[in-house]
NUPA-174912 format. One line per field, with one value per residue (C-alpha): residue number from 1; residue in one letter; z, x, y. Coordinates in steps of 0.25 Angstrom, whole numbers, plus 5000, padded with zeros to 4 digits. Layout:
! residues N
n: [NUM ...] .
res: [A ...] .
pz: [Z ...] .
px: [X ...] .
py: [Y ...] .
! end
This chain:
! residues 346
n: [1 2 3 4 5 6 7 8 9 10 11 12 13 14 15 16 17 18 19 20 21 22 23 24 25 26 27 28 29 30 31 32 33 34 35 36 37 38 39 40 41 42 43 44 45 46 47 48 49 50 51 52 53 54 55 56 57 58 59 60 61 62 63 64 65 66 67 68 69 70 71 72 73 74 75 76 77 78 79 80 81 82 83 84 85 86 87 88 89 90 91 92 93 94 95 96 97 98 99 100 101 102 103 104 105 106 107 108 109 110 111 112 113 114 115 116 117 118 119 120 121 122 123 124 125 126 127 128 129 130 131 132 133 134 135 136 137 138 139 140 141 142 143 144 145 146 147 148 149 150 151 152 153 154 155 156 157 158 159 160 161 162 163 164 165 166 167 168 169 170 171 172 173 174 175 176 177 178 179 180 181 182 183 184 185 186 187 188 189 190 191 192 193 194 195 196 197 198 199 200 201 202 203 204 205 206 207 208 209 210 211 212 213 214 215 216 217 218 219 220 221 222 223 224 225 226 227 228 229 230 231 232 233 234 235 236 237 238 239 240 241 242 243 244 245 246 247 248 249 250 251 252 253 254 255 256 257 258 259 260 261 262 263 264 265 266 267 268 269 270 271 272 273 274 275 276 277 278 279 280 281 282 283 284 285 286 287 288 289 290 291 292 293 294 295 296 297 298 299 300 301 302 303 304 305 306 307 308 309 310 311 312 313 314 315 316 317 318 319 320 321 322 323 324 325 326 327 328 329 330 331 332 333 334 335 336 337 338 339 340 341 342 343 344 345 346] .
res: [M E I C P Q G R T Y L Y V A N Q G S Q S I Y V Y Q M N T Q T G G L T F R G Q V A V D G D G A P M A I D T Q Q G V L Y I G M E G E H K I Q S F A L D M A T G L L S P L Q T F R L N Y A P V Y L Q L D A T R T V L L V S S Y E D N L V A A Y R I L A P G H L D L G S E V T L T T G D K A H A V V T D P Y Q P F V W I T N T G D S Q I Q R S S F D P K Q M C F G P L L N V P T Q A G D G P R H L V F H P R L P M V Y V V N E Y A D S V T C Y C Y N H R S E L C Y R Q S M L T L P K S T E T N T C A D I H I T A D G R F L Y A S N R D I S S Q G K D S I A M F A L D H Q G G M Q C L G Q V E T V A I P R A F A L D P D A K F V F V A G K G S H T L A A Y T V D P T S G F L Q H L S S Y P V G Q S P A W V E A L V L N G P A V] .
pz: [5218 5227 5241 5250 5261 5271 5270 5268 5280 5279 5288 5291 5296 5301 5299 5309 5304 5289 5291 5283 5284 5276 5271 5270 5266 5274 5268 5278 5276 5277 5284 5273 5270 5257 5257 5251 5252 5262 5265 5271 5285 5289 5301 5310 5310 5319 5326 5317 5318 5306 5303 5293 5293 5288 5281 5288 5295 5305 5309 5320 5320 5334 5330 5321 5330 5318 5313 5299 5292 5280 5271 5271 5257 5261 5248 5248 5262 5258 5265 5260 5269 5273 5284 5294 5308 5317 5331 5345 5350 5346 5342 5346 5345 5336 5339 5332 5342 5342 5333 5324 5324 5333 5332 5346 5347 5359 5361 5369 5368 5373 5383 5377 5368 5358 5350 5336 5329 5315 5306 5293 5290 5292 5297 5311 5318 5326 5332 5339 5347 5361 5370 5383 5392 5395 5403 5399 5385 5379 5369 5365 5364 5362 5361 5370 5362 5373 5378 5373 5380 5375 5382 5383 5386 5392 5392 5400 5413 5410 5410 5403 5402 5398 5393 5387 5373 5367 5352 5350 5361 5358 5373 5382 5396 5409 5409 5417 5420 5420 5431 5424 5428 5430 5418 5409 5398 5392 5377 5368 5372 5365 5369 5368 5356 5364 5378 5388 5389 5386 5383 5385 5380 5390 5383 5395 5403 5391 5394 5390 5400 5399 5406 5407 5402 5413 5413 5417 5405 5414 5412 5423 5423 5420 5415 5410 5402 5397 5382 5384 5392 5402 5402 5397 5397 5382 5378 5376 5371 5360 5353 5357 5349 5351 5341 5336 5343 5356 5357 5355 5359 5355 5360 5354 5361 5357 5362 5362 5366 5357 5355 5350 5354 5349 5349 5349 5362 5360 5370 5370 5376 5383 5382 5394 5388 5396 5390 5388 5382 5370 5369 5359 5345 5340 5330 5323 5330 5338 5336 5340 5333 5327 5322 5320 5307 5310 5310 5320 5310 5309 5317 5311 5319 5315 5319 5321 5322 5311 5301 5297 5300 5305 5302 5311 5310 5322 5326 5328 5339 5347 5344 5341 5330 5319 5311 5296 5289 5290 5281 5278 5283 5285 5296 5310 5309 5321 5319 5311 5309 5302 5297 5287 5276 5269 5258 5243 5239 5227] .
px: [5411 5407 5409 5397 5399 5389 5394 5386 5382 5384 5380 5389 5382 5391 5384 5390 5382 5385 5399 5397 5396 5384 5386 5374 5373 5363 5354 5357 5343 5334 5343 5341 5352 5358 5366 5380 5386 5392 5406 5410 5416 5426 5418 5406 5409 5401 5408 5413 5421 5422 5433 5428 5440 5449 5437 5438 5427 5432 5423 5425 5422 5420 5419 5431 5440 5442 5441 5440 5442 5435 5438 5426 5424 5421 5413 5404 5404 5408 5418 5430 5438 5452 5457 5453 5460 5459 5459 5462 5448 5433 5430 5416 5417 5427 5430 5441 5448 5448 5460 5455 5468 5464 5453 5447 5440 5432 5431 5419 5424 5438 5435 5444 5446 5457 5464 5470 5478 5473 5486 5478 5463 5457 5470 5472 5486 5483 5496 5493 5481 5479 5468 5461 5454 5440 5428 5420 5414 5420 5410 5413 5425 5422 5432 5430 5427 5434 5446 5455 5447 5439 5427 5423 5410 5410 5397 5401 5405 5397 5410 5412 5427 5436 5451 5460 5466 5478 5478 5493 5498 5487 5484 5472 5472 5466 5451 5441 5428 5415 5404 5393 5381 5384 5377 5374 5384 5389 5390 5392 5394 5393 5398 5388 5393 5392 5391 5401 5392 5393 5381 5383 5373 5372 5370 5364 5357 5348 5353 5361 5370 5375 5388 5394 5408 5415 5428 5436 5431 5423 5409 5399 5385 5374 5362 5356 5344 5338 5337 5323 5311 5316 5328 5327 5335 5333 5339 5354 5359 5369 5372 5371 5373 5371 5367 5378 5370 5369 5354 5350 5356 5352 5355 5351 5343 5344 5333 5335 5321 5311 5304 5317 5314 5327 5328 5335 5334 5333 5339 5338 5350 5349 5358 5366 5367 5356 5347 5332 5327 5318 5314 5317 5315 5314 5325 5331 5335 5348 5352 5367 5371 5366 5371 5366 5369 5379 5368 5360 5348 5347 5350 5353 5352 5358 5349 5359 5347 5339 5350 5345 5349 5337 5337 5330 5328 5332 5322 5331 5322 5318 5329 5318 5322 5312 5314 5318 5322 5329 5340 5346 5360 5369 5367 5368 5372 5380 5386 5382 5389 5385 5394 5396 5406 5411 5419 5416 5402 5401] .
py: [5454 5465 5468 5467 5477 5471 5457 5444 5435 5420 5409 5397 5384 5373 5359 5350 5337 5339 5345 5358 5373 5380 5394 5403 5418 5426 5437 5448 5454 5442 5432 5422 5412 5407 5395 5397 5384 5374 5368 5355 5354 5344 5339 5342 5357 5367 5378 5389 5402 5411 5422 5431 5440 5428 5421 5408 5399 5388 5377 5367 5352 5346 5332 5332 5341 5350 5364 5368 5381 5387 5399 5409 5415 5430 5432 5419 5415 5401 5392 5384 5374 5378 5369 5358 5357 5345 5349 5342 5347 5347 5362 5366 5382 5390 5405 5414 5422 5438 5439 5428 5421 5410 5400 5396 5382 5377 5362 5356 5342 5346 5357 5367 5379 5379 5390 5389 5400 5403 5403 5408 5409 5395 5389 5385 5383 5370 5371 5383 5376 5381 5375 5380 5369 5374 5370 5358 5358 5371 5376 5390 5399 5413 5425 5437 5450 5459 5451 5440 5429 5417 5412 5397 5391 5377 5369 5357 5364 5377 5386 5399 5402 5413 5412 5422 5419 5425 5422 5426 5417 5407 5405 5404 5410 5404 5401 5410 5403 5411 5407 5400 5391 5377 5368 5380 5375 5388 5386 5398 5413 5426 5440 5452 5461 5474 5471 5463 5452 5437 5427 5412 5401 5390 5376 5369 5380 5385 5399 5411 5418 5432 5437 5450 5452 5460 5469 5457 5449 5440 5435 5438 5432 5441 5433 5420 5417 5404 5402 5394 5398 5387 5378 5364 5351 5349 5362 5367 5380 5382 5395 5410 5422 5437 5448 5458 5469 5462 5463 5448 5435 5421 5406 5393 5382 5367 5359 5344 5340 5333 5347 5353 5367 5373 5388 5401 5409 5424 5435 5450 5457 5470 5482 5476 5462 5456 5445 5444 5431 5433 5418 5407 5405 5390 5386 5374 5361 5361 5376 5374 5386 5399 5412 5427 5434 5446 5456 5448 5448 5433 5420 5407 5394 5381 5369 5358 5348 5354 5356 5370 5384 5393 5408 5418 5433 5442 5452 5465 5470 5458 5448 5438 5427 5423 5411 5415 5402 5389 5384 5370 5368 5355 5345 5349 5364 5367 5381 5394 5407 5419 5430 5442 5441 5454 5448 5451 5446 5437] .
! end
């Protein structure tokens, strides 16, 4: 074996319908994918969180109220099951806290966020569970890169909420509500990698909203832009990601009409974080989730309705996406993660 200093990029696709995770290795020059294997999941797995330091992947099963952990082979990228945990709640989003000693879980069905201490890699202490009652239909829970806070998006009552979280004491603080537009349905959010800015994709408003993050760790509205030429009743937004250099942002549109015009909306970000819509590129059916490779050269979109994974190249100058290829995956892919592994190559 030899050490690969630049690492290898892998994609993990959670197939909710066929209850499996597919593993692909990515060619960092061409974006081409090579299938490396698959592993069975103990239910309808979708949301994933990966700890590359400990070599563990966690996946949540909303229908079964479970989380399963897998050991991540740093040399091959392959997975092997560790343990399955039955929860009191239905997990829809997973996030490791900043210390990587706690797994945070949001529950859309139960209107809450829960936290579980990680005893050892892949092993949760269910007895340490603490919960925080949120707004209606808590969708995402995201850690704050600046302060010991977590941010929660609630699609049901269109609330964005902030709470402090102490991983040593295992306790949440009071909730702070961010003013939002009624009916927007904030679903996922991302922080700008260099600027104090936050971007939220709104499930029901067909839009992305940009907020300034001020010195009091509050979000102040700055701008909203549609993800379509005009809003429609047949579209809902799903996922959002930003490139590592902070120059481009992408959001997915799911069209339930008979035309099925699913797409990825493309935005350019200026030096102050302002958005300019570049248009949309047509994509696979029901793009609930997508991912950028760590170098932001490629975008991979999971088509929950097409049962395929579509690959796109990112134009480094304009940010426009161009379709590269499509790959077979399992039934109803609902989550995709891309990461670099630096272990010994085989």
